[in-house]
C-alpha positions in Angstrom: 45.4 2.2 2.1 47.3 -1.0 2.7 45.5 -2.3 5.6 41.7 -3.0 6.4 40.3 -3.5 9.9 39.1 -7.0 10.6 35.4 -6.2 9.8 36.3 -5.0 6.3 39.1 -7.7 5.8 36.3 -10.4 6.5 34.1 -8.7 3.9 37.0 -8.8 1.5 37.7 -12.4 2.1 34.2 -13.3 0.7 34.8 -11.5 -2.6 35.5 -13.9 -5.5 38.8 -13.7 -7.2 38.4 -11.8 -10.6 34.9 -10.4 -9.6 33.8 -7.0 -10.5 32.7 -5.5 -7.2 30.3 -2.7 -6.0 30.7 -1.5 -2.5 27.4 0.1 -1.4 27.8 2.8 1.2 31.5 3.0 0.5 32.5 5.9 2.8 36.2 6.3 2.3 36.4 3.6 -0.4 39.0 1.6 1.6 37.5 -1.8 0.6 37.5 -1.3 -3.2 40.8 0.3 -3.1 42.2 -2.7 -1.2 40.5 -5.2 -3.4 41.8 -3.6 -6.7 45.3 -2.8 -5.2 45.7 -6.5 -4.2 44.6 -7.9 -7.6 41.4 -9.5 -6.4 39.1 -7.4 -8.5 39.8 -5.9 -12.0 37.4 -3.1 -11.3 35.2 -1.6 -8.6 32.3 0.8 -8.2 32.4 2.7 -4.9 28.9 4.1 -4.3 27.3 6.1 -1.7 24.1 8.0 -1.3 25.7 11.1 0.0 28.3 13.2 -1.9 30.5 14.0 1.1 31.6 10.3 1.6 32.3 10.0 -2.1 34.8 13.0 -1.9 36.6 11.2 0.8 36.6 8.0 -1.3 37.9 10.0 -4.3 40.9 11.1 -2.2 41.5 7.5 -1.1 41.2 6.3 -4.9 43.5 9.1 -6.1 46.2 8.4 -3.4 46.2 4.8 -4.5 46.4 5.8 -8.3 43.5 3.5 -9.0 41.3 5.9 -11.0 41.5 3.6 -14.0 40.0 0.7 -12.0 37.6 2.4 -9.5 34.5 4.4 -10.5 32.9 6.6 -7.7 29.2 6.9 -8.0 26.3 8.7 -6.3 23.7 6.0 -5.8 20.7 5.3 -3.6 21.6 1.5 -2.9 21.9 -0.2 -6.2 19.6 2.0 -8.3 22.5 3.7 -10.3 24.4 0.4 -10.8 23.7 -1.8 -13.7 23.5 -5.6 -13.7 26.2 -5.9 -16.2 28.8 -3.8 -14.3 29.1 -6.0 -11.2 29.4 -9.7 -10.1 29.9 -9.3 -6.3 28.1 -6.6 -4.3 29.2 -5.6 -0.8 26.7 -3.9 1.6 28.4 -3.2 4.8 28.0 -1.0 7.9 24.3 -0.6 7.6 21.3 -1.9 9.6 19.9 -5.3 8.5 16.5 -3.9 7.7 18.1 -1.3 5.4 20.2 -3.9 3.7 17.2 -6.0 3.0 15.4 -3.1 1.5 18.3 -2.2 -0.8 18.3 -5.9 -2.0 14.5 -5.9 -2.4 14.6 -2.9 -4.6 17.2 -4.4 -6.9 15.7 -6.2 -9.9 18.9 -8.2 -10.6 19.4 -9.3 -7.0 17.6 -12.6 -8.0 20.2 -13.4 -10.6 21.9 -16.5 -9.2 25.2 -15.4 -10.8 25.4 -12.4 -8.4 26.6 -12.7 -4.9 26.2 -10.4 -2.0 28.5 -9.8 0.8 26.4 -8.4 3.7 27.5 -7.0 7.0 24.7 -5.8 9.2 25.5 -3.5 12.1 22.1 -4.2 13.8 19.1 -6.5 13.3 21.0 -9.2 11.7 18.1 -11.7 12.6 15.6 -9.5 10.6 18.0 -9.5 7.6 18.2 -13.3 7.8 14.4 -13.6 8.1 13.9 -11.5 4.9 16.6 -13.4 2.9 15.1 -16.7 3.7 11.6 -15.5 2.8 13.0 -13.9 -0.4 14.6 -17.2 -1.8 18.2 -16.3 -0.8 20.6 -19.0 0.4 23.4 -18.3 3.0 26.5 -19.7 1.4 28.8 -18.7 4.2 28.7 -16.8 7.5 31.5 -15.8 9.8 32.2 -13.3 12.6 35.1 -11.1 13.6 35.9 -8.5 16.2 36.9 -5.0 15.4 37.4 -2.2 18.0 36.1 -4.7 20.5 32.8 -5.2 18.8 31.7 -8.3 17.2 30.3 -8.4 13.7 28.9 -11.0 11.3 29.3 -11.2 7.6 27.1 -13.2 5.3 27.7 -14.5 1.7 24.4 -14.7 0.0 23.1 -15.9 -3.3 19.6 -16.2 -4.8 18.4 -19.8 -5.1 14.7 -19.2 -5.6 13.9 -21.6 -2.6 11.8 -20.1 0.2 13.3 -22.2 2.9 11.6 -23.0 6.1 13.4 -22.4 9.3 13.0 -22.7 13.1 12.9 -19.8 15.6 16.6 -19.9 16.3 17.8 -19.7 12.7 17.6 -16.0 12.3 19.8 -15.6 15.4 22.3 -18.4 14.6 22.3 -18.6 10.9 25.2 -20.7 9.7 27.3 -19.8 12.8 28.7 -22.6 15.1 28.8 -21.0 18.6 29.8 -24.3 20.2 33.0 -24.6 18.0 34.0 -21.0 17.5 34.5 -18.4 20.2 33.9 -15.5 18.0 30.6 -17.0 16.7 29.6 -17.6 20.4 30.4 -14.0 21.3 28.1 -12.7 18.5 25.3 -15.0 19.5 25.7 -13.9 23.1 25.0 -10.4 22.0 21.7 -11.7 20.6 20.9 -13.5 24.0 21.8 -10.3 25.9 19.3 -8.2 23.8 16.6 -11.0 24.2 16.9 -11.1 27.9 16.4 -7.3 28.0 13.3 -7.6 25.8 12.1 -10.5 28.1 11.2 -7.9 30.8 8.3 -6.9 28.6 7.4 -10.3 26.8 8.0 -13.8 28.3 8.4 -15.3 24.7 11.8 -13.5 24.4 13.0 -15.2 27.7 12.1 -18.6 26.2 14.0 -17.7 22.9 17.0 -16.6 24.9 17.0 -19.8 26.8 16.8 -21.9 23.8 19.8 -19.9 22.3 21.7 -20.5 25.3 21.2 -24.2 25.0 22.1 -24.1 21.3 25.5 -22.5 22.4 26.0 -25.2 25.1 25.5 -22.7 27.9 23.5 -22.9 31.1 20.3 -20.7 31.0 20.6 -17.5 33.0 
C-alpha cells in the first residue's frame, strides 16, 4: 500500500515523527502500514472491534512485510491498548459522538504526552463540545476533500483547561473559512444542515446566519 487517499494522508500528516501509533478502527490497516513503511513510526497497533477488518488488515501488513512493526489487535476502542505502547492515537472514520466516548473511556487520554488525531465522519460539532468540556486543546485542525466529500481532522492534546467558547466554536473550531476554500466548504456543510434544522427551530436559523457571517458570506 504505497498511497493513501487525501483523508488518511491528512491524518498521517498529524502524526509525530518517531511516534508509536495506534490506529483505532483500522479496517484495512492502510494508515499504520503507510506510516511504518515511510519511516514515520517505528511501530504501530492496528486495532478494530471486529475480527473481519483485522483479517483484511493482516493481509495488508503481510503484503508490506511489516509483521515485525505492526501488531493487529482486537479491541473495543482503546480498552486493549496500554498507555506505554503508544504515543499518538488515530481515531478516524467514526461519528463524533463515538470518538468522544472512546476518548472518555480511556484512562490515559488525560496524559498530556499523548496526542490524538481525530477524523469525525459526522457530528464534529458535538466532538468539539465534548473535547472542550473535557479539558482538551485543539492544537491543529485542517480539512481535505476525498471522493468529493469534505472532511476535517483535529490534532488534540489534554491540557486540563475547561475552556469557554461561543456558539460558533463547535462548528468552526480552528478553521479559517475566510482564508481557506476547503475550510469554507466544510463549514458550508454545517450551514446547510443548520438551515434544514431551522425549519423546526428558529434558533438554528440564527446560528446558520452567524456562521455565514463568520465565513464572509451573505445570509441566505
